[in-house]
LOSE-8661 format. One record per residue: z, y, x of N, C-alpha, C, O in turn; residue number from 1. Coordinates in steps of 0.1 Angstrom, whole numbers, m for minus. Atoms other than C-alpha are relative to their C-alpha. Layout:
N
n.z:Z	n.y:Y	n.x:X	ca.z:Z	ca.y:Y	ca.x:X	c.z:Z	c.y:Y	c.x:X	o.z:Z	o.y:Y	o.x:X	i:NUM
...
//
This chain:
99
n.z:m13	n.y:m3	n.x:7	ca.z:m43	ca.y:m20	ca.x:m136	c.z:3	c.y:15	c.x:2	o.z:0	o.y:20	o.x:13	i:1
n.z:m2	n.y:m14	n.x:m1	ca.z:m33	ca.y:15	ca.x:m143	c.z:15	c.y:3	c.x:3	o.z:24	o.y:m3	o.x:m3	i:2
n.z:m13	n.y:m5	n.x:m4	ca.z:m3	ca.y:32	ca.x:m127	c.z:4	c.y:11	c.x:m10	o.z:m1	o.y:22	o.x:m10	i:3
n.z:m3	n.y:m9	n.x:11	ca.z:14	ca.y:49	ca.x:m157	c.z:12	c.y:9	c.x:4	o.z:12	o.y:21	o.x:0	i:4
n.z:m12	n.y:m8	n.x:m4	ca.z:47	ca.y:62	ca.x:m141	c.z:5	c.y:m5	c.x:13	o.z:1	o.y:m15	o.x:18	i:5
n.z:m6	n.y:4	n.x:m13	ca.z:66	ca.y:61	ca.x:m109	c.z:9	c.y:m12	c.x:m1	o.z:16	o.y:m13	o.x:m11	i:6
n.z:m8	n.y:13	n.x:0	ca.z:83	ca.y:28	ca.x:m100	c.z:3	c.y:m3	c.x:14	o.z:m4	o.y:0	o.x:23	i:7
n.z:m4	n.y:4	n.x:m13	ca.z:102	ca.y:14	ca.x:m71	c.z:4	c.y:m15	c.x:0	o.z:9	o.y:m20	o.x:m10	i:8
n.z:m4	n.y:14	n.x:m2	ca.z:108	ca.y:m21	ca.x:m58	c.z:4	c.y:m2	c.x:14	o.z:m1	o.y:4	o.x:23	i:9
n.z:m4	n.y:3	n.x:m14	ca.z:127	ca.y:m34	ca.x:m28	c.z:13	c.y:8	c.x:4	o.z:18	o.y:16	o.x:m4	i:10
n.z:m11	n.y:m7	n.x:m5	ca.z:155	ca.y:m21	ca.x:m6	c.z:m3	c.y:5	c.x:14	o.z:m14	o.y:2	o.x:19	i:11
n.z:1	n.y:m5	n.x:m14	ca.z:161	ca.y:m5	ca.x:28	c.z:7	c.y:m9	c.x:9	o.z:11	o.y:m5	o.x:20	i:12
n.z:m7	n.y:10	n.x:m8	ca.z:179	ca.y:m36	ca.x:41	c.z:m10	c.y:m5	c.x:11	o.z:m22	o.y:m4	o.x:10	i:13
n.z:8	n.y:6	n.x:m11	ca.z:167	ca.y:m53	ca.x:73	c.z:m9	c.y:m11	c.x:m6	o.z:m4	o.y:m19	o.x:m14	i:14
n.z:9	n.y:10	n.x:4	ca.z:137	ca.y:m76	ca.x:68	c.z:m5	c.y:2	c.x:m15	o.z:m9	o.y:m8	o.x:m21	i:15
n.z:5	n.y:m3	n.x:13	ca.z:128	ca.y:m59	ca.x:35	c.z:m8	c.y:13	c.x:0	o.z:m10	o.y:19	o.x:11	i:16
n.z:7	n.y:m13	n.x:0	ca.z:107	ca.y:m29	ca.x:24	c.z:3	c.y:6	c.x:m14	o.z:5	o.y:m1	o.x:m24	i:17
n.z:m1	n.y:m7	n.x:12	ca.z:110	ca.y:m2	ca.x:m3	c.z:m14	c.y:5	c.x:m4	o.z:m20	o.y:13	o.x:4	i:18
n.z:13	n.y:m5	n.x:5	ca.z:78	ca.y:4	ca.x:m23	c.z:1	c.y:9	c.x:m11	o.z:8	o.y:6	o.x:m21	i:19
n.z:0	n.y:m9	n.x:10	ca.z:73	ca.y:34	ca.x:m44	c.z:m15	c.y:3	c.x:m4	o.z:m23	o.y:6	o.x:4	i:20
n.z:13	n.y:m3	n.x:5	ca.z:42	ca.y:38	ca.x:m66	c.z:0	c.y:11	c.x:m10	o.z:10	o.y:12	o.x:m18	i:21
n.z:1	n.y:m11	n.x:9	ca.z:31	ca.y:69	ca.x:m85	c.z:m15	c.y:1	c.x:m4	o.z:m24	o.y:m3	o.x:3	i:22
n.z:14	n.y:m3	n.x:3	ca.z:0	ca.y:79	ca.x:m104	c.z:m7	c.y:8	c.x:11	o.z:m1	o.y:17	o.x:16	i:23
n.z:7	n.y:m6	n.x:m11	ca.z:m26	ca.y:89	ca.x:m79	c.z:m9	c.y:12	c.x:m5	o.z:m9	o.y:16	o.x:m16	i:24
n.z:9	n.y:m11	n.x:3	ca.z:m53	ca.y:116	ca.x:m77	c.z:m14	c.y:m5	c.x:2	o.z:m23	o.y:3	o.x:7	i:25
n.z:13	n.y:5	n.x:0	ca.z:m83	ca.y:94	ca.x:m80	c.z:m4	c.y:m10	c.x:11	o.z:m15	o.y:m15	o.x:11	i:26
n.z:3	n.y:10	n.x:m11	ca.z:m80	ca.y:71	ca.x:m50	c.z:13	c.y:m7	c.x:3	o.z:24	o.y:m4	o.x:m2	i:27
n.z:m12	n.y:7	n.x:m5	ca.z:m56	ca.y:48	ca.x:m32	c.z:5	c.y:9	c.x:12	o.z:m2	o.y:9	o.x:22	i:28
n.z:m6	n.y:m8	n.x:m11	ca.z:m34	ca.y:70	ca.x:m10	c.z:13	c.y:m7	c.x:5	o.z:22	o.y:m10	o.x:m3	i:29
n.z:m11	n.y:8	n.x:m6	ca.z:m10	ca.y:51	ca.x:13	c.z:7	c.y:8	c.x:10	o.z:2	o.y:13	o.x:20	i:30
n.z:m9	n.y:m5	n.x:m10	ca.z:19	ca.y:64	ca.x:32	c.z:10	c.y:m11	c.x:5	o.z:17	o.y:m17	o.x:m4	i:31
n.z:m8	n.y:11	n.x:m6	ca.z:36	ca.y:39	ca.x:55	c.z:9	c.y:4	c.x:11	o.z:5	o.y:11	o.x:20	i:32
n.z:m9	n.y:m2	n.x:m11	ca.z:67	ca.y:41	ca.x:76	c.z:6	c.y:m13	c.x:3	o.z:11	o.y:m20	o.x:m6	i:33
n.z:m4	n.y:14	n.x:m3	ca.z:77	ca.y:10	ca.x:95	c.z:7	c.y:0	c.x:14	o.z:3	o.y:7	o.x:23	i:34
n.z:m7	n.y:2	n.x:m13	ca.z:101	ca.y:0	ca.x:123	c.z:m9	c.y:m8	c.x:10	o.z:m6	o.y:m8	o.x:22	i:35
n.z:9	n.y:8	n.x:m9	ca.z:73	ca.y:m22	ca.x:136	c.z:m14	c.y:5	c.x:m1	o.z:m24	o.y:m3	o.x:0	i:36
n.z:13	n.y:m6	n.x:2	ca.z:44	ca.y:2	ca.x:131	c.z:m9	c.y:m3	c.x:12	o.z:m21	o.y:m6	o.x:10	i:37
n.z:9	n.y:2	n.x:m12	ca.z:31	ca.y:m1	ca.x:167	c.z:m5	c.y:m15	c.x:1	o.z:m16	o.y:m17	o.x:5	i:38
n.z:4	n.y:14	n.x:m2	ca.z:30	ca.y:m39	ca.x:166	c.z:m8	c.y:m5	c.x:m12	o.z:m18	o.y:m12	o.x:m11	i:39
n.z:5	n.y:6	n.x:12	ca.z:21	ca.y:m46	ca.x:129	c.z:m6	c.y:10	c.x:m10	o.z:m9	o.y:6	o.x:m21	i:40
n.z:4	n.y:m10	n.x:10	ca.z:10	ca.y:m14	ca.x:113	c.z:m13	c.y:m3	c.x:m7	o.z:m14	o.y:m1	o.x:m19	i:41
n.z:13	n.y:3	n.x:5	ca.z:m26	ca.y:m24	ca.x:108	c.z:1	c.y:m12	c.x:m10	o.z:m5	o.y:m12	o.x:m21	i:42
n.z:m2	n.y:12	n.x:8	ca.z:m16	ca.y:m58	ca.x:94	c.z:7	c.y:4	c.x:m13	o.z:3	o.y:m1	o.x:m24	i:43
n.z:m8	n.y:m4	n.x:11	ca.z:9	ca.y:m42	ca.x:70	c.z:m9	c.y:7	c.x:m10	o.z:m9	o.y:5	o.x:m22	i:44
n.z:9	n.y:m7	n.x:8	ca.z:m17	ca.y:m18	ca.x:57	c.z:m11	c.y:m9	c.x:m7	o.z:m14	o.y:m7	o.x:m18	i:45
n.z:9	n.y:9	n.x:5	ca.z:m42	ca.y:m46	ca.x:52	c.z:6	c.y:m8	c.x:m12	o.z:m1	o.y:m10	o.x:m22	i:46
n.z:m7	n.y:7	n.x:10	ca.z:m17	ca.y:m66	ca.x:32	c.z:2	c.y:8	c.x:m13	o.z:m1	o.y:4	o.x:m24	i:47
n.z:m2	n.y:m9	n.x:11	ca.z:m9	ca.y:m36	ca.x:10	c.z:m14	c.y:2	c.x:m8	o.z:m14	o.y:1	o.x:m20	i:48
n.z:13	n.y:m3	n.x:7	ca.z:m46	ca.y:m28	ca.x:3	c.z:m6	c.y:m12	c.x:m7	o.z:m12	o.y:m11	o.x:m17	i:49
n.z:5	n.y:12	n.x:6	ca.z:m55	ca.y:m64	ca.x:m4	c.z:7	c.y:m3	c.x:m13	o.z:1	o.y:m7	o.x:m23	i:50
n.z:m9	n.y:2	n.x:12	ca.z:m26	ca.y:m67	ca.x:m29	c.z:m4	c.y:10	c.x:m11	o.z:m6	o.y:6	o.x:m22	i:51
n.z:4	n.y:m10	n.x:10	ca.z:m36	ca.y:m35	ca.x:m46	c.z:m14	c.y:m3	c.x:m6	o.z:m17	o.y:m2	o.x:m18	i:52
n.z:14	n.y:3	n.x:5	ca.z:m73	ca.y:m46	ca.x:m48	c.z:1	c.y:m12	c.x:m9	o.z:m6	o.y:m13	o.x:m19	i:53
n.z:m2	n.y:12	n.x:8	ca.z:m62	ca.y:m80	ca.x:m62	c.z:5	c.y:3	c.x:m14	o.z:2	o.y:m3	o.x:m24	i:54
n.z:m5	n.y:m4	n.x:13	ca.z:m43	ca.y:m62	ca.x:m89	c.z:m9	c.y:10	c.x:m7	o.z:m5	o.y:15	o.x:m18	i:55
n.z:10	n.y:m10	n.x:6	ca.z:m73	ca.y:m39	ca.x:m96	c.z:6	c.y:14	c.x:m1	o.z:4	o.y:20	o.x:m12	i:56
n.z:m6	n.y:m14	n.x:0	ca.z:m53	ca.y:m7	ca.x:m87	c.z:m9	c.y:8	c.x:8	o.z:m11	o.y:6	o.x:20	i:57
n.z:9	n.y:m8	n.x:m7	ca.z:m77	ca.y:20	ca.x:m78	c.z:4	c.y:15	c.x:1	o.z:m1	o.y:23	o.x:8	i:58
n.z:m5	n.y:m14	n.x:1	ca.z:m57	ca.y:52	ca.x:m85	c.z:15	c.y:0	c.x:2	o.z:22	o.y:m2	o.x:m8	i:59
n.z:m14	n.y:1	n.x:m3	ca.z:m23	ca.y:53	ca.x:m68	c.z:4	c.y:7	c.x:12	o.z:m3	o.y:8	o.x:22	i:60
n.z:m7	n.y:m4	n.x:m12	ca.z:0	ca.y:70	ca.x:m44	c.z:11	c.y:m10	c.x:3	o.z:20	o.y:m11	o.x:m6	i:61
n.z:m10	n.y:11	n.x:m3	ca.z:20	ca.y:43	ca.x:m27	c.z:7	c.y:4	c.x:13	o.z:0	o.y:7	o.x:23	i:62
n.z:m8	n.y:m3	n.x:m12	ca.z:48	ca.y:50	ca.x:m2	c.z:8	c.y:m13	c.x:3	o.z:15	o.y:m18	o.x:m6	i:63
n.z:m7	n.y:12	n.x:m4	ca.z:63	ca.y:21	ca.x:18	c.z:9	c.y:3	c.x:12	o.z:3	o.y:8	o.x:22	i:64
n.z:m9	n.y:m1	n.x:m11	ca.z:93	ca.y:22	ca.x:40	c.z:4	c.y:m14	c.x:4	o.z:11	o.y:m21	o.x:m4	i:65
n.z:m1	n.y:14	n.x:m4	ca.z:93	ca.y:m11	ca.x:59	c.z:11	c.y:m1	c.x:11	o.z:11	o.y:6	o.x:20	i:66
n.z:m11	n.y:3	n.x:m10	ca.z:123	ca.y:m25	ca.x:78	c.z:m3	c.y:m14	c.x:6	o.z:7	o.y:m21	o.x:9	i:67
n.z:3	n.y:13	n.x:m6	ca.z:105	ca.y:m56	ca.x:92	c.z:m3	c.y:m11	c.x:m9	o.z:m1	o.y:m23	o.x:m6	i:68
n.z:3	n.y:10	n.x:11	ca.z:94	ca.y:m74	ca.x:60	c.z:m11	c.y:m8	c.x:4	o.z:m21	o.y:m4	o.x:11	i:69
n.z:11	n.y:9	n.x:m2	ca.z:72	ca.y:m104	ca.x:62	c.z:m11	c.y:3	c.x:m10	o.z:m8	o.y:10	o.x:m20	i:70
n.z:11	n.y:m3	n.x:9	ca.z:38	ca.y:m103	ca.x:45	c.z:3	c.y:m4	c.x:m14	o.z:m1	o.y:4	o.x:m23	i:71
n.z:m3	n.y:5	n.x:14	ca.z:50	ca.y:m123	ca.x:15	c.z:9	c.y:9	c.x:m7	o.z:8	o.y:11	o.x:m19	i:72
n.z:m9	n.y:m9	n.x:5	ca.z:78	ca.y:m99	ca.x:10	c.z:m7	c.y:13	c.x:m4	o.z:m5	o.y:19	o.x:m15	i:73
n.z:7	n.y:m12	n.x:2	ca.z:55	ca.y:m69	ca.x:12	c.z:m9	c.y:m2	c.x:m13	o.z:m9	o.y:7	o.x:m22	i:74
n.z:8	n.y:3	n.x:12	ca.z:31	ca.y:m85	ca.x:m14	c.z:8	c.y:0	c.x:m12	o.z:5	o.y:6	o.x:m22	i:75
n.z:m8	n.y:1	n.x:11	ca.z:59	ca.y:m93	ca.x:m37	c.z:6	c.y:14	c.x:m5	o.z:6	o.y:17	o.x:m17	i:76
n.z:m6	n.y:m13	n.x:4	ca.z:74	ca.y:m58	ca.x:m36	c.z:m11	c.y:9	c.x:m6	o.z:m9	o.y:17	o.x:m15	i:77
n.z:11	n.y:m8	n.x:6	ca.z:40	ca.y:m41	ca.x:m42	c.z:m3	c.y:m5	c.x:m14	o.z:m5	o.y:3	o.x:m23	i:78
n.z:3	n.y:6	n.x:13	ca.z:33	ca.y:m65	ca.x:m71	c.z:11	c.y:5	c.x:m10	o.z:8	o.y:10	o.x:m21	i:79
n.z:m11	n.y:m4	n.x:9	ca.z:67	ca.y:m57	ca.x:m86	c.z:0	c.y:14	c.x:m4	o.z:1	o.y:18	o.x:m16	i:80
n.z:0	n.y:m14	n.x:3	ca.z:64	ca.y:m20	ca.x:m83	c.z:m12	c.y:4	c.x:m9	o.z:m11	o.y:12	o.x:m18	i:81
n.z:11	n.y:m3	n.x:9	ca.z:29	ca.y:m20	ca.x:m99	c.z:2	c.y:m5	c.x:m14	o.z:0	o.y:2	o.x:m23	i:82
n.z:m3	n.y:5	n.x:14	ca.z:40	ca.y:m42	ca.x:m128	c.z:10	c.y:9	c.x:m7	o.z:9	o.y:11	o.x:m19	i:83
n.z:m10	n.y:m9	n.x:6	ca.z:70	ca.y:m20	ca.x:m134	c.z:m6	c.y:13	c.x:m4	o.z:m3	o.y:18	o.x:m15	i:84
n.z:7	n.y:m13	n.x:3	ca.z:48	ca.y:11	ca.x:m133	c.z:m8	c.y:m1	c.x:m13	o.z:m9	o.y:8	o.x:m21	i:85
n.z:9	n.y:2	n.x:11	ca.z:24	ca.y:m4	ca.x:m158	c.z:8	c.y:m4	c.x:m13	o.z:2	o.y:m5	o.x:m23	i:86
n.z:m8	n.y:4	n.x:12	ca.z:53	ca.y:m15	ca.x:m181	c.z:m2	c.y:m14	c.x:m4	o.z:2	o.y:m18	o.x:m15	i:87
n.z:2	n.y:14	n.x:3	ca.z:43	ca.y:m51	ca.x:m179	c.z:13	c.y:m8	c.x:3	o.z:17	o.y:m10	o.x:15	i:88
n.z:m13	n.y:7	n.x:m2	ca.z:75	ca.y:m71	ca.x:m184	c.z:0	c.y:m15	c.x:m5	o.z:9	o.y:m23	o.x:m2	i:89
n.z:2	n.y:13	n.x:5	ca.z:62	ca.y:m103	ca.x:m201	c.z:m13	c.y:m6	c.x:5	o.z:m22	o.y:2	o.x:8	i:90
n.z:12	n.y:7	n.x:m5	ca.z:37	ca.y:m129	ca.x:m189	c.z:m5	c.y:6	c.x:13	o.z:m17	o.y:9	o.x:15	i:91
n.z:3	n.y:m5	n.x:m13	ca.z:38	ca.y:m115	ca.x:m154	c.z:m6	c.y:m11	c.x:9	o.z:1	o.y:m20	o.x:11	i:92
n.z:6	n.y:11	n.x:m8	ca.z:14	ca.y:m135	ca.x:m132	c.z:4	c.y:2	c.x:15	o.z:m4	o.y:6	o.x:23	i:93
n.z:m5	n.y:m2	n.x:m13	ca.z:36	ca.y:m135	ca.x:m101	c.z:m8	c.y:m9	c.x:10	o.z:m13	o.y:m20	o.x:6	i:94
n.z:5	n.y:9	n.x:m10	ca.z:24	ca.y:m149	ca.x:m68	c.z:m15	c.y:m2	c.x:2	o.z:m19	o.y:m12	o.x:7	i:95
n.z:14	n.y:0	n.x:m3	ca.z:m12	ca.y:m141	ca.x:m67	c.z:m9	c.y:m7	c.x:m11	o.z:m20	o.y:m10	o.x:m9	i:96
n.z:8	n.y:7	n.x:11	ca.z:m23	ca.y:m156	ca.x:m101	c.z:m11	c.y:10	c.x:m5	o.z:m21	o.y:5	o.x:m10	i:97
n.z:11	n.y:m9	n.x:4	ca.z:m43	ca.y:m124	ca.x:m107	c.z:m11	c.y:0	c.x:10	o.z:m8	o.y:1	o.x:22	i:98
n.z:11	n.y:0	n.x:m9	ca.z:m77	ca.y:m125	ca.x:m92	c.z:m10	c.y:11	c.x:m4	o.z:m20	o.y:12	o.x:3	i:99
//
């Protein structure tokens, strides 16, 4: 999936995360800020990268500010930001239907 424009999903509330995606410079560039970075930073990055791979996103700058979100919330926010960026508003395969 191609990232066409900047898009945001999520909030900065507790137990949520704010995901911003922008067109990249030829690769996946990830910037992560998390209140639980020391405990779960590697797991959060893995969830983000797996979600982007599942959506076939190869060229993106993604910034995530995490306030303790669960993996399912992180996945949903990344999906939403990517779909918004690509302009996909109908027939959205939520919840991992894309393989």
